[in-house]
C-alpha positions in Angstrom: 7.9 -17.3 19.5 10.7 -14.5 19.3 11.6 -13.1 16.0 14.8 -12.1 15.0 15.4 -9.2 12.5 18.2 -8.8 10.3 19.3 -5.1 9.8 18.9 -4.7 5.9 20.8 -2.1 4.2 18.0 -1.0 2.0 15.9 -0.3 4.8 18.6 1.7 6.7 18.9 3.7 3.4 15.3 4.4 3.5 15.3 5.6 7.3 18.4 7.9 6.8 16.8 9.5 3.6 14.0 10.7 6.3 16.4 11.7 8.9 19.0 13.7 6.8 16.1 15.8 5.5 16.2 17.6 8.8 19.8 17.9 9.1 20.6 21.1 11.2 17.8 20.7 13.1 18.9 20.9 16.7 17.7 18.2 19.3 15.0 19.2 21.7 13.8 16.6 24.0 10.8 16.8 26.7 9.5 20.3 25.3 6.5 20.6 27.6 3.6 22.3 27.5 0.3 23.1 29.5 -2.5 20.4 28.9 -5.9 21.1 28.9 -7.4 19.0 31.6 -11.0 20.0 30.7 -13.8 20.1 33.7 -13.0 17.7 36.5 -16.3 16.5 37.9 -15.5 14.1 40.3 -12.9 11.6 41.3 -15.2 8.8 40.2 -15.7 10.3 36.9 -12.0 11.0 36.5 -11.0 7.2 36.7 -14.2 5.9 34.9 -12.2 5.0 31.9 -10.7 1.3 31.1 -7.1 1.5 32.0 -4.3 -1.1 31.8 -1.8 -1.5 35.1 0.9 0.2 32.8 -1.4 3.2 32.2 -2.4 3.5 35.8 1.2 4.1 36.8 1.9 6.9 34.6 -1.7 8.4 34.7 -1.9 11.5 37.1 -5.3 13.5 36.5 -4.1 16.5 38.3 -0.7 16.9 36.3 -1.2 19.4 33.6 2.3 18.7 32.1 2.4 17.8 28.5 5.1 17.0 26.0 4.8 17.8 22.4 7.0 17.9 19.2 9.5 20.8 18.9 8.7 22.7 15.8 10.9 22.3 12.6 13.8 25.0 12.9 15.0 25.0 9.4 13.6 27.2 6.7 12.0 26.0 3.4 14.9 26.7 1.4 17.2 25.0 4.2 14.7 21.9 3.6 14.4 22.0 0.0 18.4 22.2 -0.4 18.5 19.0 1.8 15.8 17.2 0.0 17.5 18.0 -3.3 20.7 16.7 -1.8 19.4 13.3 -0.9 17.5 13.2 -4.3 20.8 13.4 -6.2 22.5 10.8 -3.8 19.5 8.3 -4.5 19.3 9.2 -8.4 15.8 10.7 -8.1 14.8 13.7 -10.1 15.0 16.9 -8.3 11.9 18.6 -6.7 11.3 22.2 -7.9 9.9 23.2 -4.7 9.1 22.4 -1.3 5.5 20.3 -1.0 3.8 21.7 2.1 0.4 19.5 2.0 0.5 18.3 5.5 2.9 20.4 8.1 6.4 21.8 7.2 6.8 19.4 4.3 5.2 16.4 2.5 7.7 13.4 2.1 7.3 10.3 -0.1 9.1 7.1 0.5 8.3 4.5 -2.3 8.8 0.9 -1.4 7.7 -2.2 -3.0 5.2 -4.4 -1.2 6.8 -7.0 1.0 10.0 -5.1 1.7 9.2 -4.4 5.2 8.0 -0.7 5.0 6.2 -0.9 8.3 9.5 -1.8 9.8 11.1 1.1 8.0 8.8 3.7 9.6 8.8 2.2 13.0 12.7 2.5 12.9 12.2 5.9 11.2 10.6 7.3 14.3 13.2 5.9 16.7 15.9 7.5 14.5 14.0 10.7 14.4 13.7 10.3 18.3 17.3 9.9 18.8 18.6 13.0 16.2 16.2 15.6 17.0 13.9 14.4 20.2 10.8 14.0 18.4 8.5 11.7 20.1 4.6 12.1 19.0 3.7 10.1 16.2 0.4 9.5 14.4 0.1 6.3 11.9 -2.8 6.8 9.9 -4.1 3.5 7.6 -6.9 3.1 5.4 -8.5 0.2 7.0 -9.1 -1.9 10.0 -7.3 -4.8 8.5 -3.9 -3.0 7.9 -4.3 -1.0 11.4 -4.4 -4.5 12.9 -1.5 -5.5 11.1 0.5 -2.3 11.7 -0.3 -2.8 15.4 1.0 -6.5 15.2 4.4 -5.1 13.9 4.8 -2.7 16.7 4.1 -5.8 19.1 6.8 -8.1 17.6 9.4 -5.5 17.0 9.4 -4.1 20.7 12.2 -6.5 21.8 14.3 -5.8 18.5 14.0 -2.1 18.9 14.7 -2.3 22.7 18.4 -3.9 22.0 19.1 -1.3 19.5 17.8 1.9 21.2 17.5 1.1 24.9 13.9 2.1 24.7 10.2 1.2 23.9 7.8 3.0 21.9 4.2 3.3 23.3 1.6 2.6 21.0 -1.9 2.1 21.0 -5.0 2.0 18.6 -7.4 4.9 18.9 -10.5 4.0 20.5 -13.4 6.5 20.7 -14.7 4.5 24.0 -11.4 4.9 25.8 -10.5 8.4 25.4 -7.8 8.5 28.4 -5.3 6.9 26.3 -5.0 10.6 24.5 -4.3 12.0 27.9 -1.7 9.3 28.3 -0.3 10.2 24.8 0.2 13.9 25.8 1.6 13.5 29.0 4.2 10.8 28.2 7.5 12.2 27.4 8.9 8.9 25.5 8.3 7.8 21.9 4.2 7.5 21.7 2.5 6.3 18.8 -1.3 6.7 17.9 -2.5 3.9 15.3 -5.8 5.4 13.5 -8.0 4.3 10.4 -9.2 7.3 8.5 -13.1 5.9 9.2 -12.2 7.1 12.7 -12.1 10.6 11.7 -12.6 11.5 8.0 -16.3 10.8 7.5 -17.5 13.1 10.1 -16.5 16.1 7.6 -19.0 14.9 5.0 -22.4 16.4 5.0 -24.4 13.4 4.9 -24.0 9.8 6.8 -21.7 11.0 9.8 -20.8 7.9 11.9 -20.8 7.7 15.4 -17.2 7.1 15.9 -15.8 9.5 13.6 -18.0 12.5 15.1 -16.6 11.9 18.4 -13.4 12.9 17.7 -14.7 16.3 16.6 -17.4 17.0 19.7 -17.3 17.8 22.9 -17.6 14.7 25.3 -18.9 14.9 28.6 -16.9 11.6 29.7 -13.8 13.2 28.3 -14.2 16.5 30.6 -16.2 18.5 28.0 -13.2 18.6 25.8 -12.7 17.6 22.2 -10.3 14.7 21.4 -9.2 16.3 18.4 -7.8 19.3 20.2 -5.9 17.0 22.6 -4.1 15.4 19.8 -3.0 18.3 17.9 -1.6 20.1 21.0 1.3 17.5 20.3 2.1 18.6 17.3 2.6 15.1 15.8 4.3 13.5 13.1 2.0 12.0 10.4 2.8 8.6 8.8 0.6 7.8 6.0 0.6 4.2 5.5 -0.8 3.4 1.7 -1.9 7.0 1.1 -3.1 6.3 -2.4 -6.0 4.7 -0.7 -7.0 7.9 1.3 -6.6 10.6 -0.8 -10.1 11.7 -1.2 -10.5 15.7 -0.3 -12.5 14.9 2.8 -9.6 12.7 4.5 -6.9 15.2 3.1 -8.8 18.0 4.9 -9.6 15.9 7.9 -5.8 15.3 8.3 -4.9 18.8 8.5 -7.0 18.9 11.6 -4.0 17.0 13.4 -2.1 19.7 13.1 0.7 17.7 11.9 4.7 19.0 12.5 5.2 17.0 8.8 4.1 14.1 6.8 5.8 10.9 5.4 3.9 8.9 3.3 4.8 5.2 2.8 3.6 3.3 -0.6 4.6 1.3 -3.6 2.4 3.0 -5.9 1.8 6.8 -4.9 -1.4 8.4 -6.4 -0.3 11.9 -5.6 3.3 13.0 -5.5 5.0 15.1 -3.0 8.7 15.4 -2.1 10.0 11.8 -3.3 13.4 11.1 -1.2 13.7 7.4 -1.6 12.8 4.8 -4.1 13.0 1.0 -4.1 10.5 -0.1 -6.8 9.7 -3.4 -8.2 12.8 -3.6 -10.5 15.2 -2.8 -7.5 13.3 -5.2 -5.3 14.2 -8.0 -7.8 17.9 -6.7 -8.5 18.3 -7.0 -4.9 16.9 -10.2 -4.5 14.4 -9.1 -2.0 11.6 -11.2 -3.7 11.8 -14.7 -3.3 11.1 -16.0 -6.4 9.6 -14.6 -9.5 8.1 -16.2 -13.0 7.9 -14.5 -15.9 4.3 -15.1 -17.6 4.7 -15.3 -21.3 2.8 -16.6 -24.5 3.7 -17.9 -27.9 2.5 -16.5 -31.2 2.5 -18.8 -33.8 0.9 -19.1 -37.3 -0.8 -22.1 -38.8 -0.2 -23.2 -42.2 -2.1 -21.5 -45.1 -4.2 -19.3 -42.7 -3.8 -15.9 -40.9 -6.7 -16.8 -38.5 -7.0 -15.5 -34.9 -7.1 -18.0 -32.3 -6.4 -18.0 -28.5 -6.7 -20.9 -26.4 -7.2 -19.5 -22.9 -7.7 -22.5 -20.9 -8.8 -26.3 -20.8 -11.9 -26.5 -18.4 -12.3 -29.6 -16.6 -15.5 -30.8 -14.9 -16.2 -34.4 -13.1 -19.4 -34.5 -14.9 -18.2 -33.6 -18.3 -15.4 -34.4 -20.8 -12.5 -31.6 -21.0 -13.8 -28.5 -22.7 -11.7 -25.9 -24.4 -12.0 -22.0 -23.8 -11.1 -20.2 -27.0 -11.1 -16.9 -28.3 -12.0 -16.5 -32.0 -13.3 -14.1 -34.9 -17.0 -14.2 -35.2 -18.5 -12.8 -38.4 -21.7 -10.5 -38.5 -23.5 -8.5 -40.7 -21.7 -5.5 -40.0 -18.8 -6.4 -38.0 -16.3 -8.9 -37.2 -15.8 -9.6 -33.1 -13.4 -11.3 -31.1 -15.2 -13.7 -28.4 -14.8 -16.4 -26.2 -16.5 -19.9 -27.0 -16.4 -23.0 -24.7 -15.9 -25.8 -27.4 -15.6 -29.7 -27.2 -14.3 -32.4 -29.5 -16.0 -32.3 -32.8 -17.1 -28.6 -32.8 -16.1 -26.8 -36.1 -14.7 -23.6 -35.7 -15.9 -22.5 -39.2 -19.5 -23.0 -38.1 -18.9 -21.4 -34.7 -17.6 -18.1 -36.4 -20.6 -17.6 -38.6 -18.6 -19.4 -41.6 -15.7 -17.5 -41.8 -13.4 -18.8 -44.8 -10.0 -18.9 -42.6 -11.6 -21.4 -40.2 -12.3 -24.3 -42.9 -10.8 -27.5 -41.5 -10.7 -26.4 -37.8 -12.5 -29.0 -36.5 -11.8 -30.1 -32.8 -10.2 -33.7 -32.8 -8.7 -34.1 -29.4 -8.7 -31.9 -26.2 -5.6 -33.1 -24.0 -6.0 -31.5 -20.7 -2.5 -33.4 -19.3 -0.8 -31.6 -21.9 -2.9 -28.6 -22.2 -3.3 -28.9 -25.9 -6.1 -28.7 -28.5 -5.8 -30.8 -31.4 -7.8 -30.2 -34.9 -8.5 -32.3 -37.8 -6.1 -30.7 -40.1 -3.4 -31.7 -37.7 -2.6 -28.1 -36.3 -2.0 -28.0 -32.4 -2.3 -25.3 -30.1 -1.5 -25.2 -26.4 -2.9 -23.3 -23.6 -1.8 -19.7 -23.6 -0.7 -19.8 -27.4 -2.1 -17.1 -29.9 -2.4 -17.6 -33.6 -2.6 -15.5 -36.5 -2.6 -11.8 -36.7 -2.4 -9.9 -33.5 -1.9 -6.5 -32.5 0.2 -4.9 -29.5 -3.1 -4.4 -27.7 -4.1 -7.9 -28.2 -0.9 -8.8 -26.9 -1.2 -6.8 -24.0 -4.8 -7.8 -23.2 -3.9 -11.6 -23.0 -1.0 -11.3 -21.0 -2.9 -9.7 -18.5 -5.7 -12.1 -18.8 -3.1 -14.9 -18.4 -1.3 -13.4 -15.4 -4.5 -12.8 -13.8 -5.6 -16.4 -14.3 -2.0 -17.6 -13.0 -2.6 -15.4 -10.0 -5.4 -16.8 -8.8 -4.2 -20.6 -9.6 -1.0 -20.1 -7.4 -2.9 -18.0 -4.6 -5.3 -21.0 -4.1 -2.1 -23.6 -4.0 -0.3 -21.1 -1.2 -2.8 -19.6 0.6 -3.3 -22.6 3.4 0.8 -22.6 3.3 0.7 -18.9 4.8 2.5 -17.8 1.7 1.7 -14.4 0.0 1.6 -14.4 -3.8 2.5 -11.4 -5.3 1.7 -10.4 -9.1 3.2 -7.2 -10.6 3.1 -5.6 -14.1 6.2 -3.6 -15.3 5.5 -0.8 -17.6 8.7 0.4 -19.1 9.0 3.9 -20.8 11.8 4.8 -23.2 12.6 8.6 -23.2 13.6 10.0 -26.5 14.5 13.8 -27.2 11.1 13.9 -28.4 8.5 12.2 -26.7 8.1 9.0 -24.1 7.9 5.7 -26.2 6.2 2.6 -24.3 8.2 -0.6 -24.3 5.9 -2.8 -21.7 
């Protein structure tokens, strides 16, 4: 099955934002250097690695020519000026200084989940190669699951990018048992991408619990001609792309990333935990306004008052069981000797809230007479009716938020259960709005 990809303007804008940061950089293609071939023992040992037919065609154990990314020629002042120009165009607060956590600069691209950030950074690689000649990239991911997803994205977009750029990107997943791929990564002049998860390199810097795989990248290996894999990688001066950087912001990982000798770094996430120079934003509201989210349902609830009472009641849900009659999960106030607490109880027909609440006066007359699972309602003997999700009585803003979050989580899992086998991803978002006044920010979530 072949996928057809539609060029989306917002994705093009995200790519252009990165490319324009380096406006003024000259094009440098096939920047060569002399590779470290290590200690060659014998022809047999040289060919002891597992190679594909394609790798065998380009692999020459005697050729010490490598190709690396040309350095960033722009000064810090030029880069910051370019970044601020892009930020002004994209209505982003201007950065007061250049952030250089990894390499010459560290750029943030904020994209909402499901809007194609993997596609965007793959296309960015092709554009950076086309405009400036840079060809060595490392995609860093926080887990094996995401790593495999990224690899799949490269596979299904190969033909698409071939049509638009006339070339393919050579990509591979770092494997400590197949280190010859690093030689191919270094010796190839085309676009080369290494995909690696943090577990493969970060934990080796810990004092305890070193994993075998992560230790290999920092140690001299006999099967790798007495070379350290990290030294072979860093000689290429790669561009680092961090996918979901908020999941790998620990000091161990951040310190380990610097060992790759990155030219600069690009951070792609919907929720950046640490902020650098932000150059593009496609948040949840933008995604909605651009109709990028297929369907949105807003989860709300009704606050109502019963006649003659200010009692607090919240009907969370109706519980069904094949062996029992329908039950109601209700949150109410319970009176204790020193406090009044709001607690959840599972109640049935005939239960009296006055006695359940330790004889609190506001619940007199609230005996459950009917639980209707079809309508999702609970009826009391005094005639009052409450629906699932309804809140009764005095309720604070904190109560409202707590209930909204609870209702949203419950709805999410119910919908996910229905859509999972259909291959449809269910996404739940919480919108938090801050209204800024001349004195202080005011929350309006």
